[in-house]
C-alpha angles and dihedrals in degrees: 000000000000120000117250119261112243112237093356115207094023126104094015093146091056101032097056097051090045091051093045094049095046090042093052091048091050091046090053089051091051091050090051090048091051091048090050095048094047087063091069122079092233092046095056096043112122117237121217096334092276121146126214108245120246095014094048093216120146115259107253140170093260091057093048092050091047091048092050091048089049092052093046091045093049091050091048090048092051092047092047094049090046096053111117093236093050093044092048090051093049094045092048090048091053091048091052092046090055089056094055118106103225119208120250125242097267092052091046092050092047092050091048091051090051091051093048092048091048089049092052093048093049093046091050090049092050091047090051093048090047091050093048094046093046090052091045094051091040089060094044097046 
């Protein structure tokens, strides 16, 4: 029996990206764990001559450990994202994001142009200061 989802239907816009980001990070960790364990003799040892379907790789200790860690991690992720405090935070975040007045395209483009121009001016200034100081210290030293 699956546990009930706290405040089901609320906070979808914030729950899903949080779950995807944390899940991708955990999946990357499991892949690294598998790669690390395969480097050991005992980790790469085939078990029973079975092959993993689809990828046609032999079943080994490293895969079993990675699969167990994936199941435990997925369960922990579900439980973490279903805690009342976490759900309340994500639902409240979504509610606040809906209240924000987002800028239109013209305002966004104008602000981006200002940022790019400021970036160019600052980088030119820093390049000039670097050039002058390098020449100055090159003469002194």
